[in-house]
N, C-alpha and C positions, 0 to 999 in steps of 0.2 A: 841867834841869841834873843831876838824879839820874842819868838815863841817860848823859848826857855824861861824868859822873864815875864811871860804872860802880858806883854805890852803890845799895844796896837801901833802901827806905823804913825797914825795921826798924833798919838801922844808923844812919840819920840820926836816928830817934827816940831811940835810945840815946845818941847823941852830944849832942843838944841838950836832952834832958830834957822832951819833951812827949809826950802820948799819941798813939797811932796814929790815933785818931779825930780829934784836932785837926789832925794832919798831913794827913789825908785831906780835911778841910774846906778847908785852905789849898790843897792841890793841885787841888781841884775848883772853886776860885774861889767858894766859898760863904761865905767869911769876910767879916764886915763890917769887920774891922780886924785889925791885928797889932801886938803890942807891939814896940817898937824893940829891946829886948834879945833877943827871939825872932828877929827879923829878922837881928840881928847874929850870933847863934849859927848860924843857917842859912847865912848868907854865909861865915862862917869855915869851917864844915864842908864846904861845897861849893866853897870858894875862888872866890867870885864877888862881884859887886856887886849891890845891891838891884835895879837896873834890869835885871839879867839874869833875875830871877825874878818881878818884879812888872810888870804891864801896866795902864795906865789905860784904863778903858772908860767912856765917857760914858753 
């Protein structure tokens, strides 16, 4: 979604107020969970829905 919205990771980090390291963990699929408020901020910044950026892997 970042590429689709032509947004750099640095700008997203500034907009949503998390660290670059935490964004990297989220982007690489290494996160064990995500707070709903963080997810909401990401979706607002990228103008998307949670299903656009999260995928379920069994």
